[in-house]
C-alpha positions in Angstrom: 0.0 0.0 0.0 1.2 3.5 -0.7 2.4 5.5 2.3 0.3 8.3 3.7 2.8 10.9 2.3 2.5 9.6 -1.3 -1.2 9.0 -1.3 -3.4 11.4 -3.2 -5.7 13.6 -1.2 -8.5 13.2 -3.7 -9.7 9.9 -5.4 -12.5 9.3 -7.8 -15.4 7.2 -6.5 -16.4 6.4 -10.1 -18.6 9.5 -10.5 -16.7 12.4 -8.9 -13.6 13.2 -6.9 -13.8 12.5 -3.2 -11.4 13.3 -0.3 -9.4 10.3 1.0 -10.1 9.2 4.6 -7.4 9.8 7.1 -6.9 8.6 10.7 -8.9 10.8 13.0 -11.7 11.5 10.6 -13.9 8.9 12.2 -17.2 7.7 10.8 -19.3 9.7 8.3 -22.8 11.2 8.7 -25.2 8.4 9.5 -28.5 10.3 9.0 -30.9 8.1 7.0 -32.5 11.1 5.3 -29.1 12.4 4.1 -28.1 8.9 2.8 -31.5 8.4 1.0 -31.4 11.8 -0.6 -27.8 11.2 -1.9 -28.6 8.0 -3.7 -30.1 10.0 -6.6 -27.3 12.6 -6.7 -23.5 12.7 -6.8 -23.1 15.6 -4.3 -22.6 13.4 -1.2 -21.7 14.7 2.2 -18.4 16.2 3.4 -17.9 13.5 5.9 -18.3 10.7 3.4 -14.7 10.0 2.3 -13.0 7.2 0.5 -11.3 4.6 2.6 -8.2 3.1 0.9 -6.2 1.8 4.0 -5.5 -1.8 4.8 -7.9 -3.4 7.3 -6.4 -5.0 10.4 -7.5 -8.6 10.8 -9.4 -9.9 12.7 -11.8 -7.0 12.9 -12.7 -6.1 16.4 -15.9 -4.1 16.9 -15.7 -0.7 18.5 -11.9 -0.8 18.4 -9.5 1.8 17.1 -8.6 -0.5 14.2 -12.1 -1.1 13.1 -12.8 0.3 9.6 -14.8 3.5 9.5 -18.5 3.4 8.8 -20.6 5.5 6.4 -17.7 6.0 4.0 -16.9 4.9 0.4 -14.9 1.7 0.5 -12.4 1.0 -2.3 -12.5 -2.4 -4.0 -10.0 -4.1 -1.7 -11.5 -2.9 1.6 -15.0 -3.8 0.3 -14.0 -7.3 -0.6 -12.1 -7.8 2.7 -15.0 -6.7 4.9 -17.3 -9.1 3.0 -14.9 -12.1 3.4 -14.4 -11.6 7.2 -18.0 -12.4 8.0 -17.8 -10.1 11.0 -21.0 -8.2 10.0 -24.3 -9.5 9.0 -25.9 -8.7 5.6 -28.1 -6.1 7.1 -25.2 -4.5 9.0 -23.1 -4.3 5.9 -26.0 -2.6 4.1 -26.5 -0.2 7.0 -22.9 0.7 7.8 -21.7 1.0 4.2 -24.8 1.9 2.1 -22.7 2.9 -0.9 -21.1 -0.5 -1.3 -23.6 -3.1 -0.1 -27.4 -3.6 -0.1 -29.4 -5.0 2.8 -29.0 -8.5 1.4 -25.2 -8.4 1.6 -24.7 -8.2 -2.2 -22.6 -5.6 -3.9 -24.8 -2.6 -4.6 -26.2 -2.3 -8.1 -24.5 0.6 -9.9 -21.4 0.6 -7.7 -18.3 1.8 -9.6 -14.8 0.4 -9.3 -12.6 2.6 -7.2 -9.2 2.5 -5.4 -7.1 -0.6 -5.2 -8.1 -3.9 -6.8 -8.8 -7.1 -4.9 -7.1 -10.4 -5.8 -8.0 -14.0 -5.0 -4.4 -15.2 -4.7 -1.1 -13.9 -3.6 0.3 -13.9 -7.2 -2.3 -11.2 -8.0 -3.3 -12.7 -11.3 -7.1 -13.1 -10.8 -9.5 -10.4 -9.7 -11.9 -11.2 -6.9 -15.6 -11.4 -7.8 -18.8 -11.3 -5.9 -22.4 -12.0 -6.9 -24.7 -9.1 -7.3 -28.5 -8.9 -7.1 -29.9 -10.4 -10.2 -29.5 -13.5 -12.2 -25.9 -14.2 -13.4 -24.6 -10.8 -12.4 -21.1 -10.6 -11.0 -19.0 -7.7 -9.7 -15.3 -7.8 -10.4 -13.0 -5.9 -8.0 -10.5 -4.6 -10.6 -9.9 -1.3 -8.9 -9.9 2.2 -10.3 -9.6 2.0 -14.1 -6.5 3.5 -15.7 -6.9 6.8 -17.4 -6.6 6.5 -21.1 -7.2 8.7 -24.1 -10.8 9.2 -24.8 -12.2 7.2 -27.7 -15.9 7.5 -28.5 -17.7 4.3 -28.7 -19.3 4.0 -32.2 -20.8 1.0 -33.9 -18.7 -0.8 -36.5 -21.5 -0.7 -39.1 -22.7 2.7 -40.4 -26.2 3.7 -39.4 -28.9 4.3 -42.1 -28.6 8.1 -41.6 -24.8 8.0 -42.1 -25.3 5.9 -45.3 -27.7 8.4 -46.7 -25.5 11.4 -45.9 -22.5 9.6 -47.5 -24.5 8.9 -50.6 -25.6 12.5 -50.9 -22.0 13.7 -50.5 -20.8 11.3 -53.2 -23.5 12.4 -55.6 -22.7 16.1 -55.1 -19.0 15.4 -55.6 -19.7 13.5 -58.8 -22.0 16.3 -60.1 -19.3 18.8 -59.4 -16.6 16.8 -61.2 -18.9 16.4 -64.3 -19.6 20.1 -64.4 -16.0 21.0 -64.1 -15.2 18.7 -67.0 -17.8 20.3 -69.3 -16.8 23.9 -68.5 -13.0 23.2 -68.6 -12.9 21.2 -71.9 -11.6 22.9 -75.0 -14.4 21.5 -77.1 -17.1 23.2 -75.1 -15.4 26.6 -75.4 -15.3 26.3 -79.2 -18.9 25.4 -79.6 -21.0 28.2 -81.1 -24.7 28.3 -81.0 -26.0 28.8 -84.6 -28.6 31.4 -85.4 -32.2 30.3 -86.0 -32.6 29.1 -89.6 -35.7 30.2 -91.7 -38.5 27.7 -92.1 -38.0 25.4 -95.0 -40.2 22.7 -96.4 -39.1 19.1 -95.9 -37.2 17.5 -98.7 -39.2 15.3 -101.0 -36.8 12.3 -100.3 -38.0 12.3 -96.6 -41.7 11.8 -97.5 -43.6 8.8 -98.8 -44.3 8.2 -102.4 -47.1 10.3 -103.8 -46.9 12.9 -101.1 -45.6 16.4 -101.9 -44.4 18.8 -99.2 -46.6 21.8 -98.6 -45.0 25.1 -99.2 -44.7 27.2 -96.1 -46.2 30.7 -96.5 -44.2 33.7 -95.7 -46.8 35.0 -93.3 -49.3 33.4 -91.1 -52.7 32.4 -92.6 -55.7 34.1 -91.2 -58.2 31.8 -89.5 -57.7 28.2 -88.4 -55.1 26.1 -90.1 -57.2 22.9 -90.0 -60.6 23.5 -91.8 -61.6 19.8 -91.5 -61.7 20.0 -87.7 -65.4 20.4 -86.5 -64.5 23.5 -84.5 -63.1 25.2 -87.6 -65.1 28.3 -88.7 -64.8 27.2 -92.3 -66.3 23.8 -91.5 -69.2 25.4 -89.6 -69.9 27.8 -92.6 -69.8 24.9 -95.1 -72.2 22.9 -93.0 -74.6 25.8 -92.8 -74.6 26.3 -96.6 -75.3 22.6 -97.1 -78.2 22.6 -94.7 -79.7 25.7 -96.3 -79.4 24.3 -99.8 -81.1 21.0 -98.9 -84.0 22.7 -97.1 -87.2 22.1 -99.3 -89.1 25.0 -97.7 -89.3 28.3 -99.5 -87.6 31.2 -98.1 -89.9 33.7 -96.4 -90.2 37.0 -98.3 -89.6 40.1 -96.4 -92.5 42.6 -96.5 -91.8 46.3 -96.1 -93.9 48.3 -93.8 -96.8 50.2 -95.5 -96.9 47.9 -98.6 -98.9 44.8 -99.4 -97.1 42.0 -101.1 -98.7 40.7 -104.3 -98.4 37.1 -103.3 -100.4 37.5 -100.1 -104.1 36.4 -100.4 -106.8 39.1 -100.1 -108.9 39.4 -97.0 -112.4 37.9 -97.4 -115.0 40.2 -95.8 -118.0 37.9 -96.4 -116.7 35.4 -93.9 -117.5 37.8 -91.1 
């Protein structure tokens, strides 16, 4: 164990930095209300320090060498207290509520802190204890070493990342194709021709017996398709045909103040 002179005065409990317990600090605050309130926060209490000293065995209750209560135990001290069997499960949950539950199991959500605990003297295998829950085990590997932060990302790209990568690739491809067109020498030499006058189709492009219609120099008044029923010429032609085929005689117009010769005379004897 490191000497008191070389030990750090602040150690992480897995969530935030806490002061290290020193001889003479005694037990921490045992108020149930304060402990219950701190379970959902990381603020803690000034008297709750981290205990990282070696425990004198066997443990004698109410002695000067007894480990302090209501403190944060590091991994080695936590495993040692559990192995001694000096305290019942309920007592371990009451005296060290940040490390054990009332059933004597390692508390769910407890973080590794301080020194690791080994199962042998060669220090090759970390000690393990069962946690509450099926097939849950806590490994006392101690405070994890500080390494460079590397974000945890899935190996396979997500669907959103694939869509973004596809859009970027399409934009780059469109940019390259545009640059090729604008930068080529052929594109620079191309000249847009002026609009040519209307010309009739060549006879060779038409079927046999069909002659191309000459295009007039100016637009023809009226519709260009007289055979269409909506054409005004078609309507006029239909009207002429209907009038010519009507067997009834046309009514003669009579001027006012004159009597037409063809009208029959009025018979007064009928009255």
